[in-house]
C-alpha positions, 0 to 999 in steps of 0.5 A, spaced: 499 500 500 502 506 498 502 511 504 503 518 504 510 516 508 512 513 501 510 519 497 514 523 501 521 519 500 519 518 493 518 525 492 525 526 496 529 522 492 526 524 486 528 531 488 536 529 491 536 526 483 534 532 479 539 536 483 547 536 480 552 535 487 555 541 489 562 542 488 567 544 494 572 548 492 579 545 493 583 546 501 590 546 498 591 544 506 588 538 507 588 531 503 586 529 496 582 523 495 581 519 488 576 514 488 577 511 481 574 506 477 574 502 469 569 499 466 569 495 459 567 501 456 571 507 460 573 510 465 571 515 471 573 519 478 572 524 483 576 528 487 574 529 494 576 532 500 573 531 507 570 537 511 571 537 518 565 533 520 568 527 516 563 528 509 567 528 503 564 532 498 567 533 490 571 537 487 572 535 481 568 529 477 573 525 471 570 520 465 572 517 458 571 512 455 577 507 452 578 507 445 578 501 440 585 499 443 584 499 451 577 496 450 580 489 449 586 491 455 584 485 460 581 488 466 587 490 470 590 494 464 584 497 464 584 500 472 591 503 470 590 507 465 584 509 468 588 511 475 592 515 470 588 519 466 585 520 473 591 523 476 593 527 469 586 531 469 586 532 476 594 535 476 592 542 477 590 540 484 593 534 486 600 536 483 603 540 488 600 536 495 605 536 500 599 530 503 599 522 500 592 522 496 588 516 498 586 513 491 580 508 492 580 503 487 576 496 487 581 493 483 585 489 488 591 487 485 592 494 483 594 495 490 600 491 489 602 494 481 609 497 484 610 491 488 608 486 482 614 482 479 611 482 471 613 481 465 607 486 461 611 491 458 604 496 459 603 495 466 611 496 467 612 502 464 604 504 467 608 503 474 614 507 472 609 514 470 606 513 477 612 512 481 612 520 483 606 521 485 604 522 493 599 516 493 596 511 497 592 505 494 587 502 498 582 497 495 574 498 496 
């Protein structure tokens, strides 16, 4: 049975879905968080900062479709360029950050990419590109 409480909840959800998230101005004294994900067709990321109440606020969003070659990559070969592309896109924010950027990914092997012995030249190349960045990678 559809009650007035159900209708009120439905209206609240509709309002949230129709309103854009408010972007926060970056505070370069605070650490950044980067949530990255790659799927079959492309990659996306959001750069976040935590406020004094512990709530994450988006600073910027990024997404990109994979090209015809990247579409054939394995899962880890899609996650790595997703992170690289996001880092390049957000370079203006995180390039001068003195604190580590917390990176959150749903691909567990990516956490160990810098420590893996790997024959894959693409992954070796990407791990070398990631070395200058001050990243703290977490699996979610």
